[in-house]
N, C-alpha and C positions, 0 to 999 in steps of 0.2 A: 517552624518557628512561630511564635505568637504573633497575632495580628497587630499592626501599627495603624495609627490614624493618618488622615491626610493623604497627600499625593503619593505616599509609599505603596498603598495597596493596589494590585495584588502582588507586586514584586518591588524590591528595594535595591535598585542598582544605581551606581554612579559611574559605571564603566563606559567605554567607548561604544557607540552604536555600531552594529554591523560587524562586530569582532567577537571571538570567543571570550567569555568572561565568567567569573564565579560571582554569585550574588545570592541574596536571601529572598525567599518568596513565601507567601502565605501557604500554610499546610505542610511545610517542610521544616523539621527541627534543625537540620544541617544545611549548609549552603548547597545551592544547585548550580548548574552551569548551562550555558547555551549562548544563543546569539539573540540580542534584542535589536529590533529593526525600527527605524523611523517609519511611521505609518505612510502608506502609499508607495513604498519603495520595493515591496515584495510582489512576486508574481503568484497569485492565488494564495488564499489563506488556509488555515486548518479546516479540514472537512468535519462537519458535525453530523454524526449519524452512527449507526451500529453496524454489526456484521450483516451484510446482505439486506439492509433496510433502505438504501439510498442515502443521500447526504445533502447538506447545504454548507457552502463554505462561508466563513466569516473572514472577510478580506481586511487588508491592512488599512484601508481607507475608512473602515467602520461600517461598510455596506455588506449585506448578504450578497454573495456572488453566484457561483455555479450551483446548480441544484438538479438532483435526480429523484427527490423524494416523492414526486408525483408519478412514479412508475415510468418516467421517461428515460429508460435505459435503451441504448447505451449513451446517447448524446445528451449531455446536460443542457438545460436551459439556463440563461443568465438572468438572474433577478436584478442585479445592480441596484438594489433598494436599501435605503437605510432601514433599521428596525427599531431604533431608539430615538426618543426626543425628550427634552425636559423644558419645563417652564419654571420661571422664578420671578415673581412680581410681574412686571410688564414685559419681561424678556423671555425669549424662547430660542432654543438651539436644537437643530437636528444633529445627532451624533454621527457626523460624517465629514470627512475632508472634501468630499465631492457632493455637497448638498444639492437638492433640486432647486430649480429656479424659484426665486422669491422667498427663499428660506435662508436662515443664518446657520452656518456650519460650525465646525470647531477649529481651534488654532492648531492643535497638534495631537498626534496619537503615537504612543510607543507600543510596540507589539512584540510579545514573546509567545511563541507557539511551542508547546510540548505535547504532542498528540496524545490524547484527544482533547487537550485544553488549548484555548486561545485566550490569553490574558492581555488586556489592553489598559493603558493609562491614558486618560483623555484630559486635555487642557482646553477649557472654553475660552472664547474671545471676550475679554473685559468682563469677567465674571468671577466672584469669589468661590463658586461651586467647583469642587474637584470630583472627578468621576473615575472609578475603576470598574472594569468589567472582567468577569471570569465566565467563559462559556465552555461547556464540555458535553460530551455524550458518554454514557457508561461504556467503558472498555475494561474488562476484568479478566485477566488470564485465568483459565481454569473454570470460568463460569460463562459458557457459551450462551445460555439463555438470557442472562442479564446483559450481555454484550450485544444482544440481538434486539435491543429496545429502540424503536423508531422515534427518537426524541432528541432534543437539544435542550440543555438546562443552562440557565443564566443566573448569575448572582451579580447585582449592580450595587456598588458602594458609592454613596453620596456623602461628601464632606463639606461642611460649611466653614470656610476659612475666613470668615469675617467676624466682626464684633456685633453684628445685627442678626436678629432672627430672620430666617428665610423660609418661605413656604411656596409650594407649587405642585406641579404634577410631573410624574414620570410616565411617559407613554411608550408602550411596547406594541409594535405593529408588524403585521406580516401581510405581504401583498397577495398571497394565495396564487391560485392558478387562474390567470386572466384569460378570458375567452373574447375574441372579437365578434363572434357570432353565436347566438344561442339557437340551436337547431330544434330542440324539443323541450318539453317541460322536464324531462329527466336530466337535462344538462344544467338546469337552474340550481343555484346555490341555496342551500337551506341553512338557517342559523338557529342556534339554540344556546341559551345562557347556561353556564355552569354556576351553580349556587350552592352554598353550604360552607364547609370548612375551607374550600378553595373556590375562587371566583374566576370567571373567564368566559370564553365563548368557543363553540365549535362551528365550523363551516364545512358542510358536507354536500356531496353530489349524490343523487339518488342511487346510482349504480357503482360509481367508481371508488368512493371513499371520501376522505376529507382530512381536516387538520383541526387542532385545538390549540389555543393559547390560554394559559392559566397562571394564577399567582396565589400565594397564601394570604394576600392582603385583600381588603375590601376595595372594590374597583368601580370605576365608571366604565361601562363596556360600550364600545363603538363598533357596530356591526357592519362596517363597510369602509371603503375609502373613496374619496372624491379625487380622481386623477387630474381633473382640470383639462385644459386644452392641450397641454403637452404631456399628459398621462404621467405626471409625477405623483408618487404616493403621498406627498406632503405639500401643503401650500400654506402661505402665511396670510392672515387676515387680521388687521388691527393688532399686529404684533403678538398674536397668539396663534398656536397651531390649532386648526379646526379639522375635524374628521367627520364626514357625513356619509350616510349610506348611499350606495349606488348598486341597484339590485343585480346588474349584470356582471359586476366585478366580484371576484372571490376573496377580497381582502377583509381584514378585521383588525381591531385594535383594542387594547385595554389600558386604562390610565389609573395610576395609583397616586394618591395624594401623600405628600410628605410635609413635615413641619420641623425644622431644625433650629435648635438654639445655637448661639455662637460656639465655634470650635467643636461642634458635635457631628456625629456621623450616623448613618442608617444604612442597613443592607436590605435590599429588596430582591426577591426571587421570582423567576418566571420559568415556565416550561412551554416549549413548542413541541407538539407531538403530531405525528401524521399516521394515517392508517389507509393504505390502499391494498387491500388483502389479496387481490388476484392480479396475476401478471401473465401476459401472453407474449411468448418469446417470438423471435423473428421467423421461426418456422410455423407459427400459427398455433403452437401447442399451449393450452392454458395451464397455469400453475397457481398454487396458493403459497403466499409467503409464509415462512415458518413462524414469524411473529404473530400471524393471525390465528395460530393454533390455540392460543390461550387468551388472547386479548380481543375484545369485540369491537372497540371503536376508539377514535382518537381521544375522546374525553376520558375514557378509562385509563388510557396510557398516560395522559397528562397528569391525572390525579394520582396514579400509581407512582409516577416519577417524582412528583412533588412530595408525596408521603415518604418516599425513600430517599429524598434528596441527600441528606447527610450520609446515609449508608453508601449510596452510590458514589458520592464525592470521595469519601474516605477510602473506599476500596479501589477506586480508580487512581487515587494518589499513591496508594500503598506500594504498588509494584514500581512506580517511578522512584519512590524513596530508596528502594533497594539499589537501583541503578546509580542514582546520584550519590549514594553513600559508598559505592564501590571505589576501587583504586584505578579504575579505567581513566583514560585521558579525557579532557573536556569534550573534544570533538566527537569521540566515539560514544560517549553517553548521549549526546544530542542526536547522533546518527541512528543509534538503536531506537530511541524513543520515537523520533519523527519518521523513521523508516517504516513504521507500522501503519502509517496513514493510508497506504494502499488497500488495506483490509476493509476500510470504509468506502473508498472510492470505486473499487473494482469487483465487489463480491455480490453474489446472489445465493440465497438459502431458501429453497423451496421444499414443500412437502406434497405428498399426493395421498388422497383418501380413496383412490380407486384401487380395487383389488388386482387390476391387470397391470399395475406399474411395478417396476423392479426396485423402486427406492427402498432403502432401509428405513427402519422406524424413525430415525432421527431426521430423515429427509436427504436432500442432495445439496451439498455445498460446493460452489464453484467460484474460482477467481479468474476474471478475464485477463488475457495478456495486457490489455489496456483498453477500457471502455472509450477513452477519449483519443487514444493514439492508434491502436490496432485492435479493434474489438473482435476477439476470438476466444471462445470459452475454453479455458484450461489448456493452453499450448504446452505440450510435454517439455519442450526444450527451454521454456521459461520457468516452469514449476520446478525443474531439477535444481534451479538456483533459488527460487523465491518461496518455496513452500515451508521453509524452516519455522517461521513463527506459528503457523497453524499446526504443524507437527509438534512443536514444543508445548504450546499452550492450549490447543483444542484438538487433541488427537482423535477424538470421536468425529470431528468434522473432516479431518484428513482421511480417516477410514472411509467415509462416505464418498469422497472423491475417488479414492483408489477402487472402491467398489464399482464406480461408474466405468473406469477404464477396463476393469475385469469383465463387466457386463458386455461391453462393446468389443471385446477381443474377438477376432475372426477365428474360424475353425483351424486356419493354418498357423495360428499363434500370434498374428500381427496385432499390436496394440495401436489404437488410433493416435494421431497427432493431436486431436482436440475433440471436443464434443459438438462443435458447430460454430457458425459465425452468422451475424455478429453477436446474437445472444441466444442462439439455439442450444438446447440441452439434449437434443435427440437427433442430431445430424452429423455423426462422427466423420472425420476426414482421415484418409489413410495414405494419400499420395504424397503428402508433404513431410519432408524430413524423416522419412521412415528408416534410414540407416541408424538413427539415434533413439527413436521413440520406444521401441520394445525393450531395449537394454536399459534405458533410464527408468522405465517402469519397474524392472527388476530391482534396480538399485533403491528405488523409493519404498518398495515392499520391504527390503532389508532394513532400511533406515527406520521404518515404522516398527518393525519387530524389535530392533535395538532400543528404540525409544520406550516401547510399552512392555516388552517381554511377554506378549500375548501369544501363547502357544496355539490357542484356538484360532486366532487370526491367521497364523502361519499355516495351519492345516487347511484352512479355507482357501488360501491364495496360492498354495505351493504348486499345484498342477498348472495354474496359469503362468507362474514363473518359468517352469520347464518348457511349456509351449512357446513362450516369448523368446527364450534363449534359442530353441531349435529353429524358430522362424528367422531370427537374426543371423544364424549361421548360414542360411540359404543366400544371404547377400554377399558371401565370400565367393565371388565368381572365378577367382584364379587359384583357389584351394591352397592359400598360404596361411590359413588360420586367422585371417583378419577380415573384418567387414570393409567392403570397398565403398568408394564414393558412388552415388547414383544421382548425379545431377539430372534434373528434368528440363533444364533450360534449353531452349531451342538454339540453333546456331546463331551467334551474334547477340543473344539475349543473356540476361543475368539471372532472372528469377524463373523458376525456383531452383536455387543451388542445392537445396535439400540438406542443409545442416544449419546451425545457428546463424552463421554469416550468410544469410539466405539470398543475397544478391551478388555473391562472390563465388562463382563455381570453382570447385576443386575436382580433381580427377585421379583415378587409380586408387591409391592408398594414401590417406592423409594422417598426419600425426594426431590431429584432434579426434576424429571419428574412430580411428583404430585404437587409440589410447583409451577412449571411453569404453570400447568393446572389451578391452583387457580388464578394465575395472568391473564391468558387468560380469565377466566370467569369475572374477574373484568373489563378488557378492553372491552369485549363484552357487558357487562351491560351498561357501559358508552356510548358506541356507540348506543345501543338500546335507551337509554334515550335521546340522542341527536336527534335520528330519530323519537322520539315520539312513539316508539314501546313498550308500557307498558307490553304487554304479554310476549315478549321475555326478557325484562329486569327483570321481576319477575321470569321467568324461570331460568335465569342465577343466580339470587340471591339465589333461592332455592337450586340449584346444588352446589353453593358456600358454603352455610351454611352446607349442608350435607357433602361435601368434607372436609371442615375444621375440622369438628368434627371427622371424620375418620382419618384425618391427625394426629391430636393430639393423638388419641387413639392408632394408629398403629406405629407411628414413634418417639414420644417423649420418651426418655429413662431416663429422670430425669436430664440429663446434657446437651444434645444436641439432634438433630434429627438424628436418626440412618440412615445408608446408605439405607437399605431396609428392608421390612418385608414381608415374604412369608410363611404364616402359613402352606400351604398345602405341600410344598416340601422342601424349602431351609431354612426355619426358619428366624431368625433375624440376620442381619449383623450389628455389632456395630462399624464399621469403621466410623470415623469422617471425613466427606468430607469438604474440605476447602470452597467450594462454595455450601454447602447444602442449603443456603438461596437464591438461584437464583430467586425464585419466588418473594422475597421481593425486590430485585434489579429491577426486571421487572416492578413492580407496582410503585416504587419510581421514575423511570425515566419518567413515564407518569403523575407524580404529584399525585399519589394515596397514600392512608394511608397503614400502615402495615397490612398484611393479617393474621399474626400469633399473639398470645398473647404476649404483650410486655415483660412479666416476662420471658417467655420461650425464646423469641427472644434474650433478653440481656444475659441470661445464656448460650445460644448457642454461642453467640459471645465471651463470656468469655472463653469458652472451645476451640473454634477454635483458639483463640489467644494462649491459653496454650498448645495446641497440634500441630496444623498445622503451626503456625507462628514460634514457638520455635524449630521446627524440621529442620529448614533451615535458612540460612542467605540470601536467595535470593527470598523471597516472602512468599508463602504458599505451603506446600506440599499438593498435591491433596488429598491423603488418609493417615490417621494416625490412628493407633490402640489406644485403651484407655490407654495403658501404655506409649504412646509417641513415639513408634517406627513406621517407615513408613510401610504402608500396602503393603506387598511384593507380590501383585498378578501379576503385570507386570509394564511396564514403565508408563502406564497411571495412575496407583495408586501410584507409588513410587516417581514420579517426579512432575513437575510443568507446568500446562497449563497457559500461560501468559494471554490470554483473560479471562479465568475463574477466575484467581486470581485477575485481575483488577476489575471484577464484585464484588467479595467478598470485595475488598478494598473499593469500593464505598458503599457497604452495611454497612460497619463499619462507614463510614463518614456520611451517611444519618441518622444513629442512634446515633449521638452525640459522635462518637469515631474518630474524625478527625486525631488525631496524629497517631494512629496505622494504619488507612487507608492510609494516605500519606506515611508512612514508608514502607508499603507493596508495594505500587506502585513504590516508589523510588527504592527499592531493585530490583524490577523486571527490570526496565529500566537500572539501573546501570550494571546489569548482561549483558544486551545487548550492551550498548554503551561504558562502561568503562572497564569492566573485559574481555570481549571477542570481542569488537570492531566490532559489526555486526549491526549497526543501519539501514543499507540499505539492510539487509537480516535477518529480524526478524523471529525467529523460533516459531513454535507453542508450542513445548515442550522443556523445559530446565531442566538441571540436578538439583536435590535438593541438591546435594553434593557441586558443585562448580559453578553452573549457566551456565555451558557450553551447547552448542547446543546438543539436543538429536535427535529431529525429526522435519521435516516440514519446508522447506524454505519459506520465503516471505509470511507470513500468514495473510489472510483476517481478522481473528478475533481480531488481535492485535490493529486494528484501533478503538476499543472500548475505547482507551485512550481519544478519543474526547468527551466521555460522562463524564469524570472526572471533568472538570470545572463546569459542571452542578450540580454534586454532592457537590462540594466545595461551591457552592452558595446556596445549600439546596433548589434547584428548580427542577421542572419537565419540560417537554418539552415545554409546552405552555408558561409558565412564562419566561423561559430562552430565548426563541426565541423572544417573544414580547417585552422583555426588551431592545432588541437591541444588545445583546451580539452576537447573530448570526443573520446576515442580508444577 
């Protein structure tokens, strides 16, 4: 829709705050949808940054918040710093609801986040100036390089709502990486002006890198910040904001003059870019960030971003227009768009220029289970849920990750659980959750092949698939055709339970792990048939038939599939698991048929709805007793895993129960976005009582929401992608 003046920009809403609504916004011809929040009421803001570049959040109070752009993976530092201020006449305002001491803040902020955009409408105190802010980083499906740009772009709209001419300055500031002690001359900050078509300043450190702020307007450049006695990045003197250099601090500011006639507006643009080319992981291994392959410093990035501002803006808006123009429900549009934020918060993309490294030419792309919640590099049991956006939009990056798992496969066929912890890329772990890892690798190889139809890829990976299947078959210690539980938890302990619910030990044969194994055999057989390997295809089918017979005999209790059956020691556990049919979801997303008898499958769904769904208002309780009470073993049993419940919701949908499946997914996302206002810090585990966060910030597995449109279309991977829904 065309731009409007005044307080309307960048969105034009009259709806109720904190609720789903449809409204108009700049850059969109048709109405958009989402949730507009009152500033200061949300937990964490939209992260600004690219794939694997680090990020900075723009929080609802107007401040820059958490930050990893200085290579401080996995733990973000908290800037808690305003970045914008304005003067007009003798007045000055820091654009923040929580301004530093001795400064004047703003009256109100309205905040609409649609990753990677943070749109703010700012109301000043006793001022005719109205301000709108649109901040974003390039995120362009299908263009991994553009989406790997380490920068944040800002467009600031100033409107004079008075009958008098107003002039003043708009000041853009960044605190930089503050150091309490300078140990050597190499740690000192060096500053250089950007001059020419663009104006600004770069702040660098001799070895580590630096950042740049730039604008397309002529500026006054302030190469430092005076923090004062309380180390605030702004202070007020004679009613005007003053910024003076301080050598040992890494901050800088640029100011742009404006002059507005009555009822007129102006748009000002800024770029914040960073460049820290080398990263040393937690194992001590050095790496080079992929973005440093072609870009040489922060000023080059800032100038490139400013030059391409319109192109990057329009291409980043383009994919959102497709979603907003679709016939999906309001909450699902918002869930899909904002669910992608994890790709900025939790990823690394490195390259190697050493001939001894195994990395493919494109480098090595990884997604942490959660940098802020549980930093482990690419846990297999989380990526089986959360890898869909990378698979759909950047398959070349997905292939690099799968290449890593193949590289670290043991000679016996075992696939690792992860690549290392907390940020290691060459320290694979094998002892954790191994009843699932190798089989889930097989499933993801099949998903990739269906997505790309790349026969060369399949030839390259096929032997690793066969080895992984044969390894997993060795975990069937009672020869019933099913993978058994292999809890490593010591007596009286809970962890490691060795499956997704990793502090809830199961024993013998479980519906979840054994069902996932049946799905793995289905995928392996399809791959074998594609390769013309009749011997292995028939072998997989024999194992499948034997395993399915045992599955029914051991786990069906007449109403649903029991949690586990361990005849030798622990007996039968009749807990009803909300996602007991995980194997069914695994085969349906690859276009397969149900693996369990339809009569039992439908009865199990009836009872999951009767027990797990009715036990909460926020999705599906993980574990429920036959009498309808939560299974009180621990938090993993009594509460709700979002990723797991979304898989269960899709299983309902695939089996003709669309209404209940959508309702489960809706309740889950509303707990995040409406009730507790954490759409950019999505937890792994939420409370079954009130939907509040229980454990795990910024979780990988929640991106499984991107498989939901596929379920709603009753399609598997190949059909869904070939139809053009995902391109």
